[in-house]
C-alpha positions in Angstrom: 2.8 13.8 -7.8 5.9 12.5 -9.6 6.9 9.0 -10.6 10.7 8.5 -11.0 13.3 5.8 -10.8 15.8 5.8 -7.9 18.3 3.0 -7.4 16.5 0.9 -9.9 13.1 1.2 -8.1 10.0 3.1 -9.0 9.4 6.0 -6.5 6.1 7.8 -6.4 6.1 11.2 -4.6 3.0 13.0 -3.4 2.6 16.1 -1.3 3.2 14.4 2.1 4.4 11.0 1.2 7.0 9.0 -0.8 6.0 5.6 -2.0 8.6 3.0 -3.0 8.9 -0.7 -3.5 8.6 -2.7 -0.3 11.7 -4.7 0.7 12.8 -7.1 3.5 14.1 -4.3 5.7 10.6 -2.8 5.9 9.3 -5.7 8.0 9.5 -4.0 11.4 7.9 -0.7 10.3 5.2 -2.5 8.3 4.5 -4.8 11.3 3.4 -1.7 13.3 0.7 -1.3 10.6 -0.5 -4.8 9.6 0.2 -6.3 13.0 -2.3 -3.9 14.6 -5.8 -5.5 15.1 -7.3 -2.0 14.8 -6.0 -1.8 11.3 -6.3 -5.4 10.2 -9.1 -6.7 12.3 -8.8 -10.5 12.8 -6.2 -10.6 10.0 -3.5 -8.9 12.0 0.0 -10.3 11.1 2.8 -11.6 13.2 6.3 -10.4 12.3 7.0 -13.6 10.4 3.7 -13.2 8.5 4.6 -9.6 7.8 7.9 -10.8 6.2 5.8 -13.3 4.2 3.4 -10.4 3.2 6.4 -8.5 1.8 7.7 -11.5 -0.1 4.3 -12.3 -1.5 3.9 -8.8 -3.0 7.4 -8.3 -4.3 6.9 -10.3 -7.6 4.3 -7.7 -8.7 7.0 -5.1 -9.3 8.5 -7.2 -12.1 5.3 -9.0 -13.3 3.0 -6.0 -13.5 5.3 -3.0 -12.9 3.7 -2.3 -9.5 2.4 -3.8 -6.3 1.9 -2.5 -2.8 4.4 0.3 -2.2 5.8 1.3 1.2 4.3 4.7 2.2 6.9 6.9 3.8 5.9 10.1 5.6 8.1 12.9 4.2 8.1 14.9 7.5 9.3 11.9 9.6 11.0 9.7 7.1 9.1 6.7 8.7 7.2 3.9 7.0 3.6 4.6 7.9 1.8 2.0 5.7 1.4 0.5 2.3 -0.6 1.4 -0.8 -0.8 0.1 -4.3 -2.5 -1.7 -7.1 -2.9 -5.4 -6.6 -3.8 -8.2 -9.0 -6.2 -10.6 -7.4 -7.8 -13.8 -8.7 -11.4 -13.7 -7.8 -14.0 -16.3 -8.7 -11.9 -17.8 -11.4 -11.0 -14.5 -13.0 -8.6 -11.7 -12.3 -8.8 -8.1 -11.6 -6.7 -5.2 -10.4 -7.8 -3.4 -7.3 -6.6 -0.6 -5.0 -5.3 -1.6 -1.5 -3.8 0.3 1.4 -3.1 0.1 5.1 -2.1 3.0 7.2 -0.8 3.3 10.8 -3.5 4.5 13.1 -1.7 7.7 14.2 -2.0 8.7 10.5 -5.7 8.2 10.2 -8.2 11.0 9.6 -5.8 13.5 8.0 -6.1 12.6 4.3 -2.8 10.7 3.9 -4.5 7.5 2.7 -6.6 9.5 0.2 -3.5 11.3 -1.1 -1.5 8.1 -1.5 -4.4 6.2 -3.1 -5.1 9.1 -5.5 -1.4 9.3 -6.5 -1.3 5.6 -7.2 -4.5 5.6 -9.2 -3.4 8.7 -11.2 -0.1 7.0 -12.0 -1.0 3.4 -12.7 -4.7 3.0 -12.1 -5.9 4.1 -15.5 -3.5 1.8 -17.3 -4.8 -1.2 -15.3 -8.5 -0.3 -15.3 -8.8 -0.6 -11.6 -12.3 -1.8 -10.9 -12.4 -2.2 -7.1 -11.2 -1.1 -3.7 -11.7 -2.8 -0.4 -12.0 -1.5 3.2 -13.1 -2.9 6.5 -16.7 -1.7 7.2 -15.6 -0.5 10.6 -13.2 2.0 9.0 -15.8 4.7 8.3 -13.2 7.3 7.2 -12.2 4.9 4.4 -15.8 4.6 3.2 -16.8 8.3 3.2 
């Protein structure tokens, strides 16, 4: 994996994916992921909520040097999800944790693992990531 700067943005490259900062033009592609109830359960987002999701995570790039990144499939050049380190305030304290969402047609082939590993190898040790979350129904995420 390689972390480099391109057009003023951090770009992380793994074997099958490129991860870069999310931006407003990603809303339609990300909507296919986080608007899908199979991916998000009862937290599936509308297109306007997806735009808000992107706006919500964008300050992390300047505040922490990272946030959720768009995950782009190299072979298709399509946005297939997001993955990154997030800062969360939990029970009055704060912690960094790993988060990702992946389009259903990309499940079960190791892409989420590859992306998450690349993120953790790049920024995870510096932040002392202490948690990761997944929906209990997503057995491939747990095993």
